[in-house]
Backbone as CSV, one residue per row, in Angstrom:
resi,resn,N_x,N_y,N_z,CA_x,CA_y,CA_z,C_x,C_y,C_z
1,MET,73.710,55.814,123.997,75.022,55.731,125.067,76.150,57.134,124.947
2,GLN,76.261,57.581,126.283,77.150,58.473,125.881,78.405,58.686,126.137
3,PRO,79.401,59.164,124.947,80.777,58.843,125.289,80.979,59.448,126.558
4,ASN,82.485,58.522,127.059,83.110,59.390,128.059,83.490,60.918,127.878
5,PRO,83.927,61.900,128.905,84.153,62.978,128.659,85.607,62.999,128.387
6,PRO,85.843,64.230,127.685,87.203,64.464,126.880,87.899,64.445,128.407
7,VAL,89.600,63.975,127.840,90.386,64.142,129.264,91.743,64.873,128.798
8,PRO,91.914,66.336,129.140,92.889,67.182,128.549,94.287,66.320,128.468
9,HIS,94.947,66.892,127.700,96.189,65.820,127.654,97.441,66.486,128.165
10,THR,98.673,66.896,128.514,99.882,67.515,128.814,100.477,67.686,127.736
11,ALA,101.290,69.093,127.896,102.037,69.188,126.577,102.868,70.163,127.179
12,THR,104.221,70.188,126.408,105.209,70.846,126.465,106.045,70.998,125.138
13,VAL,106.910,72.179,124.487,107.134,72.740,123.547,108.688,72.750,123.877
14,ASP,109.117,72.192,122.760,110.785,72.517,122.578,111.335,72.766,120.695
15,ALA,112.570,72.918,120.454,112.355,72.841,119.173,112.170,71.816,118.420
16,ASN,111.747,70.721,118.621,111.077,69.562,117.856,110.210,69.516,117.556
17,GLY,109.066,70.269,118.490,107.540,70.417,118.225,106.974,70.610,119.462
18,VAL,105.551,69.807,119.862,104.971,69.549,121.076,105.216,68.521,120.914
19,HIS,105.267,67.931,122.660,105.311,67.072,122.792,103.896,66.626,123.815
20,VAL,103.105,65.671,123.648,102.044,65.500,124.195,101.892,64.205,124.649
21,ILE,101.560,64.104,126.267,100.902,63.445,126.949,99.841,62.720,127.239
22,THR,99.489,61.445,126.732,97.994,61.460,127.145,97.417,61.309,128.517
23,ALA,96.566,61.061,128.633,96.083,60.761,130.187,96.490,59.083,130.551
24,ALA,96.553,57.835,129.705,96.662,57.033,129.161,98.142,56.947,129.362
25,GLY,98.947,57.987,129.330,100.487,57.842,129.446,101.334,57.740,127.933
26,LYS,100.518,57.393,126.800,100.709,57.681,125.724,101.601,59.115,125.020
27,THR,102.731,58.877,124.690,103.496,60.058,124.183,103.506,60.206,122.403
28,ARG,103.509,61.496,122.072,103.546,61.786,120.729,103.804,63.211,120.787
29,THR,104.611,63.260,119.378,105.067,64.471,119.277,104.290,65.435,117.813
30,TYR,103.726,66.562,118.124,103.343,67.086,116.734,104.190,68.475,116.146
31,SER,103.921,68.321,115.255,104.502,69.247,114.262,103.696,70.976,114.433
32,GLY,104.122,72.112,113.954,103.603,73.105,113.965,102.850,72.856,113.089
33,GLY,102.305,72.562,111.259,101.701,72.155,110.956,100.263,71.007,111.474
34,GLU,101.240,70.211,112.207,99.734,69.467,112.720,98.681,70.164,113.687
35,VAL,99.584,71.199,114.578,98.972,71.834,115.449,98.045,72.679,114.865
36,ILE,98.454,73.583,113.647,97.645,74.424,112.905,96.324,73.391,112.735
37,THR,96.566,72.401,111.934,95.141,71.410,111.335,94.312,71.658,112.565
38,LEU,95.034,70.923,113.964,93.940,70.930,115.208,93.003,72.101,115.150
39,THR,93.468,73.285,115.613,93.023,74.567,115.207,91.914,74.730,114.437
40,GLN,92.596,74.134,112.932,91.495,74.412,112.040,90.303,73.221,111.976
41,VAL,90.561,72.423,113.039,89.397,71.296,112.466,88.350,72.041,113.672
42,ILE,88.762,72.473,115.049,88.245,73.226,115.683,87.316,74.362,115.374
43,ASP,88.063,74.892,114.383,87.122,76.445,114.104,86.077,75.859,112.661
44,LEU,86.654,74.936,112.287,85.795,74.144,111.464,84.536,73.710,111.572
45,ALA,84.464,73.170,113.078,83.420,72.741,113.512,82.517,73.312,114.213
46,GLU,83.165,74.685,114.687,82.575,75.565,115.235,81.531,76.014,114.057
47,GLY,82.034,76.455,112.848,81.786,77.380,111.753,80.724,76.330,111.082
48,ALA,80.253,75.250,111.181,79.711,74.192,110.793,78.346,74.352,111.962
49,ALA,78.513,74.448,112.718,77.563,74.997,113.800,76.847,75.806,113.988
50,ASN,77.638,77.200,113.471,76.841,78.063,113.155,76.157,78.045,112.043
51,LEU,77.012,77.383,110.770,75.996,77.615,109.540,74.405,76.461,109.773
52,CYS,74.526,75.267,110.772,73.681,74.513,111.267,72.709,75.492,111.794
53,GLN,73.175,76.294,112.628,71.687,77.324,113.341,70.691,78.213,112.642
54,SER,71.830,78.689,111.808,70.987,79.664,110.984,70.283,78.316,109.628
55,SER,70.689,77.809,109.556,69.685,76.710,108.647,68.241,76.010,109.527
56,THR,68.823,76.018,110.634,67.475,75.647,111.703,66.947,76.864,111.931
57,ASP,67.183,78.368,111.823,66.206,79.493,111.784,65.479,79.010,110.819
58,THR,66.000,79.317,109.146,65.571,79.563,108.200,64.340,77.978,108.113
59,CYS,64.727,77.140,107.999,63.599,76.068,108.729,62.393,76.258,109.450
60,LEU,62.442,77.011,110.717,61.378,77.360,111.569,60.771,78.596,110.551
61,GLU,61.535,79.610,109.931,60.720,80.286,109.293,59.768,80.024,108.196
62,LEU,60.382,78.575,107.571,59.296,78.169,106.718,58.027,77.246,107.347
63,VAL,58.304,76.911,108.527,57.240,76.376,108.814,56.118,77.362,108.930
64,ASP,56.756,78.668,109.729,55.793,79.580,109.900,55.180,80.151,108.680
65,GLU,55.683,80.185,107.775,55.269,80.931,106.513,54.324,79.953,106.076
66,SER,54.532,78.752,106.089,53.599,77.712,105.558,52.523,77.700,106.664
67,ALA,52.575,78.154,108.017,51.205,77.990,108.665,50.624,79.243,107.930
68,GLU,51.024,80.515,107.993,50.440,81.691,107.567,49.603,81.418,106.148
69,LEU,50.615,80.903,105.178,49.694,80.397,103.886,48.478,78.899,103.965
70,THR,48.662,78.357,104.917,47.788,77.613,105.026,46.266,78.239,105.726
71,SER,46.697,79.192,106.561,45.705,79.926,107.073,44.895,80.821,105.865
72,ASP,45.892,81.702,105.003,45.228,82.246,104.166,44.292,81.159,103.182
73,CYS,44.881,80.224,102.978,43.990,79.112,102.361,42.729,78.839,102.499
74,ASP,42.877,79.059,103.836,41.191,78.834,104.658,40.132,79.404,104.494
75,VAL,40.732,80.888,104.932,40.076,82.205,104.488,39.573,82.203,102.934
76,LEU,40.777,81.654,101.830,39.981,81.793,100.801,38.809,80.580,100.328
77,ILE,39.287,79.998,100.890,37.755,78.708,100.493,36.945,79.210,101.315
78,ALA,36.774,80.140,102.785,35.449,80.266,102.904,34.614,81.217,102.557
79,GLU,35.561,82.036,101.811,34.954,83.157,100.570,34.614,82.335,99.774
80,ILE,34.953,81.560,99.129,34.644,81.186,97.826,33.471,80.504,98.137
81,THR,33.365,79.709,98.948,32.244,78.796,99.617,30.951,79.975,99.599
82,GLU,31.373,81.059,100.585,30.499,81.802,100.952,29.333,82.098,99.519
83,GLN,30.774,82.604,98.281,29.952,83.270,97.287,28.996,82.219,96.449
84,GLY,29.366,80.938,96.975,28.702,79.635,96.149,28.802,79.274,94.824
85,VAL,30.295,79.853,94.347,31.045,79.487,93.135,32.314,78.708,93.252
86,GLY,32.816,78.375,92.223,34.313,77.866,92.031,34.469,76.956,93.033
87,ALA,33.618,75.557,92.178,34.251,74.371,92.747,35.088,73.518,92.438
88,ASN,36.193,74.092,91.153,37.183,73.698,90.771,38.442,74.724,92.117
89,LEU,37.730,75.970,91.588,38.935,76.791,93.084,38.864,76.102,94.356
90,ILE,38.387,75.765,94.823,37.901,75.488,96.040,39.152,73.802,96.174
91,GLY,38.737,73.159,95.311,39.575,71.927,95.121,40.841,72.224,95.013
92,LYS,41.300,72.800,94.020,42.648,73.431,94.006,43.278,74.659,95.060
93,CYS,42.746,74.870,95.855,42.819,75.353,97.352,43.296,74.392,98.460
94,GLU,42.304,73.616,98.418,42.457,72.408,99.091,43.924,71.789,98.850
95,HIS,44.174,71.496,97.585,45.456,70.928,97.335,46.500,71.854,97.594
96,LEU,46.187,72.594,97.401,47.453,74.138,97.810,47.696,74.048,99.336
97,LYS,46.459,73.701,100.143,46.840,73.502,101.122,47.578,72.460,102.115
98,GLU,46.875,71.424,101.122,47.851,69.644,101.421,49.519,69.742,101.182
99,GLN,49.858,70.648,100.251,51.133,70.703,99.882,51.790,71.425,101.161
100,LEU,51.264,72.658,101.146,51.839,73.585,102.152,51.933,72.409,103.638
101,ASP,50.857,72.045,103.886,50.897,71.074,105.220,52.220,70.018,105.019
102,LEU,52.509,69.564,103.968,53.552,68.820,103.668,54.989,69.500,103.656
103,GLN,55.055,70.468,103.444,56.038,71.390,103.582,56.427,71.782,104.530
104,ALA,54.992,72.130,105.615,55.833,72.451,107.032,56.224,71.052,107.726
105,ALA,55.637,70.049,107.514,56.542,68.852,108.058,57.845,68.401,107.720
106,ALA,57.922,68.696,106.622,59.335,68.325,105.921,60.094,69.411,106.914
107,ALA,60.054,71.021,106.703,60.925,71.623,107.294,60.719,71.416,108.850
108,LYS,60.012,70.960,109.290,60.157,70.683,110.777,60.858,69.459,111.010
109,LYS,60.978,68.257,109.995,62.068,67.612,110.013,62.997,67.623,110.040
110,LEU,63.347,68.562,109.146,64.665,68.865,108.512,65.289,69.906,109.620
111,HIS,64.147,70.587,110.292,65.161,71.434,111.379,65.713,70.413,112.491
112,ASP,65.011,69.341,112.874,65.096,68.359,113.836,66.368,67.538,113.802
113,GLN,66.551,67.318,112.569,68.161,66.977,111.846,69.068,67.552,111.813
114,ILE,69.243,68.978,111.189,69.986,69.734,111.302,70.160,70.109,112.714
115,GLN,69.612,70.109,114.106,69.569,70.696,115.020,70.493,69.420,115.650
116,GLY,70.380,68.600,115.399,71.398,67.345,115.840,72.670,67.559,115.140
117,GLY,72.856,67.921,114.023,74.047,67.939,113.405,74.610,68.960,114.293
118,GLU,74.150,70.130,114.268,74.566,71.630,115.201,75.065,70.910,116.718
119,GLU,74.368,69.989,117.193,74.812,69.650,118.527,76.095,68.669,118.177
120,ALA,76.141,67.760,117.343,77.560,67.025,117.117,78.615,68.252,117.012
121,CYS,77.927,68.753,116.300,79.654,69.975,115.691,79.987,70.522,116.872
122,ARG,78.918,71.137,117.628,79.738,71.910,119.098,80.079,70.955,119.887
123,THR,79.499,69.434,120.289,80.371,68.580,121.558,81.470,68.630,120.883
124,ALA,81.767,67.916,119.338,82.879,68.101,118.821,84.044,68.903,119.048
125,SER,83.669,70.450,118.955,84.653,71.500,118.790,84.836,71.718,120.111
126,ALA,84.199,71.107,121.117,84.155,71.737,122.805,85.325,70.671,122.925
127,ASN,84.891,69.139,122.779,85.545,68.045,123.295,87.337,68.139,122.874
128,ALA,87.357,68.413,121.464,88.564,69.035,121.122,89.190,69.911,121.371
129,GLU,88.613,71.238,121.979,89.074,72.107,122.447,89.689,71.841,124.119
130,VAL,89.070,70.912,124.857,89.066,70.400,126.045,90.478,69.496,126.002
131,ARG,90.061,68.781,125.013,91.713,67.371,124.964,92.498,67.950,124.355
132,HIS,92.366,69.036,123.399,94.198,69.377,122.978,94.257,70.813,123.209
133,GLY,93.471,71.487,124.448,93.782,73.159,125.087,95.250,72.810,125.312
134,GLN,95.587,72.192,126.095,96.780,71.906,126.762,98.009,72.284,125.514
135,ILE,97.783,71.334,124.354,98.818,71.714,123.194,98.901,73.301,122.951
136,PHE,97.920,74.097,122.546,97.667,75.894,122.396,98.328,76.515,123.404
137,ARG,97.704,75.794,124.313,98.532,76.758,125.821,100.562,76.503,125.672
138,ALA,100.361,75.002,125.506,101.938,75.031,125.541,102.600,75.895,124.645
139,VAL,102.024,76.148,123.334,102.499,76.769,122.358,102.486,78.071,122.552
140,ALA,101.159,78.747,123.124,101.321,80.099,123.611,102.291,80.639,124.894
141,ASP,102.604,79.614,125.642,103.371,80.036,126.824,104.931,79.523,126.432
142,SER,105.210,79.019,125.172,106.418,78.534,125.129,107.390,79.655,124.790
143,PRO,108.790,79.664,125.535,109.468,80.931,125.075,109.950,81.161,123.440
144,LEU,109.752,79.456,122.757,109.999,79.380,121.793,109.495,79.983,120.769
145,THR,107.935,80.266,121.018,107.327,81.181,120.561,106.935,82.469,120.202
146,LYS,107.790,82.900,121.064,108.196,84.394,121.323,108.903,85.034,120.402
147,PRO,108.309,86.251,119.598,107.219,87.181,120.077,106.182,86.854,119.652
148,ALA,105.633,85.659,118.445,104.769,85.596,118.096,104.349,83.827,117.990
149,GLU,103.335,83.454,118.018,102.715,82.153,118.186,103.179,81.792,116.356
150,ARG,102.913,82.084,115.585,103.324,82.260,114.122,104.299,81.917,113.477
151,ASP,105.637,82.630,114.047,106.700,82.216,113.976,107.280,80.531,114.399
152,PHE,106.467,80.071,115.237,106.709,79.057,115.995,105.200,77.920,114.623
153,TYR,104.624,78.173,114.059,103.891,77.525,113.083,104.729,77.713,111.982
154,ASN,105.137,78.592,111.050,105.976,78.836,110.090,107.168,78.283,110.031
155,ALA,107.997,77.931,111.095,109.375,77.122,111.264,109.194,75.342,111.287
156,ARG,108.297,75.645,111.363,107.834,73.702,111.070,107.462,73.378,109.824
């Protein structure tokens, strides 16, 4: 089931903080610290998504590496068999091949799970940006935050 798309809030700024009116008509006043927390949550979600992206890339590299090593094991088994020696060595190579296949499968499964986490983080970040973007714009556009938004945040 897909959640409802985010609905942006409207916001205004005065000396008491950021006043928000939701699409449902509810009102709330955020302090500068709370607005900072919102931006940190959005940044944190985006950072987590980037970390997930690099982790999925690493998982795919591991899958590729396992496939290469499995192929190397096949070549080694063929060479040993051709020479007619090393039955124990063939058994060890077969076992190694099985373990590499298990490793590749686990890496692929982990890749898929992390990819789902990445999508969730990016969606949360984007939804928060849409929903709370008016708050950030109200702070940026307010005459109370000139010359810098930092002064608004620090004063609260």
